[in-house]
C-alpha positions as MATLAB code, in Angstrom:
seq = 'XXXXXXXXXXXXXXXXXXXXXXXXXXXXXXXXXXXXXXXXXXXXXXXXXXXXXXXXXXXXXXXXXXXXXXXXXXXXXXXXXXXXXXXXXXXXXXXXXXXXXXXXXXXXXXXXXXXXXXXXXXXXXXXXXXXXXXXXXXXXXXXXXXXXXXXXXXXXXXXXXXXXXXXXXXXXXXXXXXXXXXXXXXXXXXXXXXXXXXXXXXXXXXXXXXXXXXXXXXXXXXXXXXXXXXXXXXXXXXXXXXXXXXXXXXXXXXXXXXXXXXXXXXXXXXXXXXXXXXXXXXXXXXXXXXXXXXXXXXXXXXXXXXXXXXXXXXXXXXXXXX';
ca = [
     -15.076  -55.630   17.925;
     -18.760  -55.121   18.612;
     -21.638  -57.181   16.969;
     -22.503  -53.869   14.838;
     -18.913  -53.944   13.295;
     -19.071  -57.576   11.989;
     -22.461  -58.472   11.274;
     -24.194  -57.860    7.745;
     -25.698  -54.819    6.898;
     -29.012  -56.452    6.103;
     -31.316  -58.509    8.201;
     -31.617  -62.298    7.342;
     -34.892  -61.796    6.195;
     -33.831  -59.163    3.572;
     -31.106  -61.653    2.398;
     -33.648  -64.370    2.053;
     -35.807  -61.844    0.242;
     -32.993  -61.010   -2.094;
     -32.490  -64.737   -2.935;
     -36.404  -65.283   -3.661;
     -36.426  -62.079   -5.760;
     -33.482  -63.358   -7.892;
     -35.203  -66.913   -8.343;
     -38.435  -65.079   -9.393;
     -36.556  -63.056  -11.910;
     -34.825  -66.014  -13.428;
     -38.156  -68.128  -13.668;
     -39.771  -64.917  -15.349;
     -37.224  -64.794  -18.162;
     -36.835  -68.772  -18.676;
     -40.478  -68.987  -19.045;
     -40.222  -66.174  -21.740;
     -37.300  -67.884  -23.399;
     -34.771  -65.134  -22.580;
     -31.310  -66.341  -22.134;
     -28.998  -65.505  -19.260;
     -25.704  -64.359  -20.059;
     -22.688  -63.282  -18.015;
     -20.259  -60.653  -18.992;
     -16.940  -59.285  -17.766;
     -16.884  -57.170  -14.601;
     -13.643  -55.642  -15.245;
     -13.751  -53.904  -18.835;
     -10.974  -52.238  -20.867;
     -13.151  -48.988  -21.713;
     -14.855  -46.838  -19.200;
     -18.215  -45.677  -19.724;
     -18.444  -42.029  -21.551;
     -21.748  -40.930  -20.055;
     -20.894  -37.519  -18.443;
     -23.367  -38.373  -15.671;
     -21.543  -41.708  -14.473;
     -17.964  -42.336  -13.273;
     -16.144  -45.597  -13.609;
     -13.857  -46.928  -11.026;
     -10.308  -47.225  -12.717;
      -7.927  -50.148  -11.659;
      -4.492  -48.766  -10.856;
      -2.573  -51.866  -11.859;
      -4.265  -52.838  -15.130;
      -5.496  -51.187  -17.933;
      -9.204  -51.549  -17.242;
     -12.282  -50.361  -15.221;
     -14.981  -51.891  -13.252;
     -18.057  -52.019  -15.465;
     -20.834  -49.323  -14.837;
     -23.269  -51.501  -16.778;
     -22.969  -54.803  -19.033;
     -24.490  -52.805  -21.872;
     -21.704  -52.590  -24.323;
     -20.817  -56.286  -23.984;
     -24.510  -57.395  -24.230;
     -24.963  -55.504  -27.507;
     -21.855  -57.028  -29.016;
     -23.778  -60.219  -28.184;
     -26.840  -59.230  -29.748;
     -24.795  -58.093  -33.007;
     -23.363  -61.687  -32.856;
     -26.938  -63.207  -33.015;
     -27.475  -64.114  -29.398;
     -31.195  -63.463  -29.495;
     -33.102  -62.293  -26.556;
     -30.812  -62.026  -23.247;
     -30.674  -60.652  -19.827;
     -27.938  -60.448  -17.075;
     -28.174  -60.194  -13.364;
     -25.066  -59.021  -11.735;
     -22.878  -56.569   -9.865;
     -21.962  -53.131  -11.418;
     -20.043  -50.267   -9.844;
     -20.235  -46.376  -10.138;
     -17.712  -44.122   -8.443;
     -19.066  -41.252   -6.143;
     -22.415  -42.827   -5.790;
     -23.143  -43.354   -2.123;
     -26.357  -42.384    0.134;
     -29.921  -43.736    0.750;
     -30.552  -44.637   -2.945;
     -26.983  -45.051   -4.257;
     -24.077  -47.436   -3.303;
     -20.887  -47.610   -5.410;
     -21.612  -51.414   -6.012;
     -25.136  -52.431   -6.696;
     -26.937  -55.266   -8.384;
     -28.488  -54.351  -12.055;
     -30.824  -56.506  -14.042;
     -30.264  -55.701  -17.791;
     -32.193  -57.218  -20.650;
     -32.776  -56.806  -24.507;
     -35.632  -57.890  -26.702;
     -35.122  -58.447  -30.447;
     -37.782  -56.671  -32.638;
     -39.635  -55.232  -29.879;
     -40.640  -51.647  -29.457;
     -39.948  -49.657  -26.480;
     -43.419  -49.597  -25.659;
     -43.759  -53.292  -25.671;
     -40.680  -53.485  -23.367;
     -42.408  -50.758  -20.754;
     -45.255  -53.345  -20.568;
     -42.765  -56.246  -19.796;
     -41.197  -54.141  -17.137;
     -44.624  -53.707  -15.556;
     -45.265  -57.264  -15.650;
     -41.997  -58.176  -14.006;
     -42.722  -55.803  -11.161;
     -46.104  -57.514  -10.670;
     -44.552  -60.914  -10.849;
     -41.867  -59.898   -8.178;
     -44.356  -58.103   -5.884;
     -47.927  -59.615   -6.203;
     -48.749  -58.542   -2.690;
     -47.570  -54.854   -3.017;
     -46.268  -53.297   -6.077;
     -48.904  -55.136   -8.209;
     -51.683  -53.220   -6.480;
     -50.124  -49.792   -7.319;
     -51.700  -47.879  -10.375;
     -49.764  -47.675  -13.383;
     -49.205  -44.135  -14.727;
     -47.701  -43.631  -18.221;
     -46.880  -39.894  -19.246;
     -44.492  -38.426  -21.693;
     -41.647  -35.963  -20.461;
     -43.357  -33.069  -22.435;
     -46.786  -33.926  -20.689;
     -45.098  -34.107  -17.335;
     -43.441  -30.771  -17.749;
     -46.369  -29.252  -18.820;
     -48.474  -30.440  -15.758;
     -45.734  -29.741  -13.122;
     -44.065  -26.593  -14.531;
     -46.752  -25.027  -17.007;
     -44.411  -25.144  -20.032;
     -43.066  -27.870  -22.483;
     -39.397  -28.018  -21.937;
     -38.521  -28.795  -25.584;
     -40.140  -25.619  -26.333;
     -38.440  -23.425  -23.903;
     -35.186  -21.716  -24.535;
     -32.217  -22.273  -22.512;
     -32.199  -18.951  -20.927;
     -35.662  -19.477  -19.424;
     -34.410  -22.765  -18.127;
     -31.441  -21.387  -16.467;
     -33.514  -18.819  -14.681;
     -35.973  -21.542  -13.612;
     -33.018  -23.615  -12.120;
     -31.543  -20.737  -10.564;
     -34.573  -19.823   -8.653;
     -34.317  -23.430   -7.333;
     -30.763  -23.499   -6.279;
     -28.914  -24.023   -9.291;
     -25.420  -22.727   -8.996;
     -23.767  -23.623  -12.243;
     -19.950  -22.438  -12.846;
     -20.951  -20.649  -16.045;
     -23.719  -20.432  -18.568;
     -21.681  -22.682  -20.828;
     -23.426  -25.680  -19.142;
     -25.099  -27.924  -21.616;
     -28.764  -28.310  -21.868;
     -28.610  -31.896  -21.019;
     -26.853  -31.214  -17.579;
     -29.404  -28.341  -16.855;
     -32.382  -30.419  -17.610;
     -30.974  -33.256  -15.365;
     -31.133  -30.589  -12.456;
     -34.660  -29.525  -13.406;
     -35.888  -33.158  -13.543;
     -34.376  -34.229  -10.256;
     -35.416  -30.989   -8.446;
     -38.750  -30.120  -10.031;
     -40.365  -33.031  -11.919;
     -39.226  -36.146  -10.166;
     -40.512  -34.818   -6.583;
     -44.028  -34.300   -8.308;
     -44.496  -37.993   -9.269;
     -47.401  -39.736   -7.519;
     -46.551  -41.749   -4.416;
     -47.182  -45.525   -4.414;
     -47.704  -45.683   -8.188;
     -45.587  -47.158  -11.049;
     -44.772  -43.985  -12.819;
     -43.347  -44.261  -16.439;
     -41.858  -41.277  -18.167;
     -41.142  -41.900  -21.892;
     -39.959  -39.666  -24.957;
     -37.376  -37.457  -23.543;
     -35.873  -34.420  -25.035;
     -33.126  -35.230  -27.655;
     -30.342  -33.885  -25.645;
     -31.313  -36.555  -23.004;
     -31.140  -39.529  -25.469;
     -28.165  -41.347  -24.210;
     -28.282  -44.570  -26.273;
     -31.836  -44.273  -27.534;
     -33.270  -43.654  -31.173;
     -34.401  -40.338  -32.097;
     -37.926  -40.259  -33.542;
     -39.058  -37.388  -35.805;
     -42.375  -37.972  -37.211;
     -45.515  -35.853  -38.267;
     -47.053  -36.511  -34.908;
     -44.112  -34.647  -33.007;
     -43.864  -30.701  -32.910;
     -39.965  -31.808  -32.022;
     -37.917  -34.846  -32.221;
     -38.020  -36.991  -29.245;
     -35.648  -39.721  -27.765;
     -37.271  -43.125  -27.510;
     -36.357  -43.462  -23.882;
     -38.280  -44.174  -20.857;
     -37.791  -44.483  -17.070;
     -39.769  -46.171  -14.456;
     -40.185  -44.811  -10.990;
     -41.664  -46.614   -7.940;
     -43.136  -43.325   -6.407;
     -40.575  -41.068   -6.681;
     -37.629  -43.301   -6.826;
     -35.974  -44.050  -10.257;
     -36.047  -47.747  -10.725;
     -35.283  -48.446  -14.426;
     -34.065  -46.878  -17.742;
     -34.625  -48.106  -21.028;
     -34.392  -47.283  -24.754;
     -35.352  -48.040  -28.207;
     -31.773  -48.863  -28.802;
     -29.897  -46.851  -31.240;
     -28.299  -49.083  -33.962;
     -26.373  -46.447  -36.219;
     -22.513  -46.799  -35.639;
     -22.069  -43.003  -37.087;
     -24.637  -41.673  -34.932;
     -23.183  -43.595  -31.984;
     -19.798  -41.984  -32.743;
     -21.472  -38.583  -32.639;
     -22.789  -39.399  -29.287;
     -19.451  -40.438  -27.811;
     -18.043  -36.978  -29.171;
     -20.783  -34.921  -27.365;
     -20.194  -37.060  -24.159;
     -16.700  -35.920  -24.192;
     -17.753  -32.430  -24.689;
     -20.011  -32.547  -21.632;
     -17.121  -34.335  -19.596;
     -14.840  -31.546  -20.349;
     -17.536  -29.034  -19.059;
     -17.796  -30.994  -15.928;
     -14.084  -31.246  -15.476;
     -14.257  -35.188  -15.803;
     -11.745  -37.573  -17.030;
     -11.881  -38.007  -20.749;
     -12.823  -41.478  -21.901;
     -12.235  -42.966  -25.377;
     -14.970  -44.376  -27.395;
     -15.634  -48.186  -27.040;
     -14.271  -49.269  -30.457;
     -15.610  -52.647  -30.306;
     -19.078  -51.652  -29.582;
     -18.917  -49.375  -32.529;
     -17.681  -52.420  -34.667;
     -20.368  -54.345  -33.354;
     -22.950  -51.784  -34.657;
     -21.179  -51.635  -38.031;
     -21.793  -55.286  -38.201;
     -25.372  -54.776  -37.479;
     -27.160  -54.289  -34.101;
     -30.829  -55.815  -34.821;
     -33.727  -53.507  -34.107;
     -34.231  -54.174  -30.306;
     -35.226  -52.334  -27.149;
     -33.309  -52.744  -23.930;
     -33.655  -51.725  -20.143;
     -31.694  -51.731  -16.993;
     -33.176  -52.078  -13.674;
     -31.836  -51.589  -10.189;
     -32.452  -54.567   -7.925;
     -31.313  -53.119   -4.650;
     -33.784  -50.236   -5.122;
     -36.798  -52.788   -5.724;
     -35.909  -54.398   -2.603;
     -35.738  -51.233   -0.859;
     -39.515  -50.970   -1.574;
     -40.294  -54.560   -0.941;
     -38.660  -54.827    2.438;
     -39.591  -51.080    3.445;
     -35.944  -50.093    4.623;
     -34.747  -46.624    4.688;
     -31.410  -47.091    2.833;
     -30.367  -49.559    0.074;
     -27.504  -50.418    2.530;
     -30.099  -52.376    4.213;
     -30.902  -54.591    1.241;
     -27.179  -55.523    0.790;
     -25.443  -58.278    2.865;
     -22.797  -55.961    3.311;
     -23.564  -52.362    2.426;
     -20.734  -49.806    1.531;
     -20.183  -48.771    5.285;
     -19.671  -52.378    6.142;
     -17.282  -53.740    3.724;
];
């Protein structure tokens, strides 16, 4: 066996940098009185999100978690107050320069906060974790509609699906049929056209997504908006997605409808059917407090901090070396 076959994927410097980053994150939240929690890695319900695939365990009725979100929301409904978790999550079929089937996620929730307040705290965390690099980058906040108008010359929310299909096809879209949902179509347009247009060496924050992209975010429909929008935001380091956050949905009936829509999209994509998480729905019926939450990829942040080509080089043992 050669040295390359047994040594860690990451350098010792990268491993030390990860340890320092974890310490900084824990200090950041301790100073703000946000409690660290630990939730199960093995869960009974897989994620219904059509864009994610869970690892199903063959010899037990369970899955490896794709996120601690459902368990953390049950804690919030039980009265935990502000909480965060720093731990491993797993997503099937994700491997590449910016993806790994196993990776480290930081997820946290703020009771009584708006998602705009949480956006500011994400930026404050990035500055605390990287005072000599990311802290020096400019911050650009923009709505999804503004970004699509600037890059494509149109407001996607006001554009019919036929036009969007033509746009996607002109950039390599090869859908099986026109029955593709608007959400799946917009994912393609975002990743192929909008995301590459984001400014490099910039903290880019995109908020107020189309309603079909709401995921678990609350929908806002007020007099200032021509169209309803999802109170969702994503944070990018340059063109690399780092964090995804919501003004959290608290209505159990609406959450059930979202689960049903997820199943419809999974059927279109020929993916495994996943049952709605009954305990999450029960927690929402009990009462999830008004809150904002966000999940952030630690490996991706490290990729920027230590300037490596792949997140494999940020993990002591990347997927190819396990």
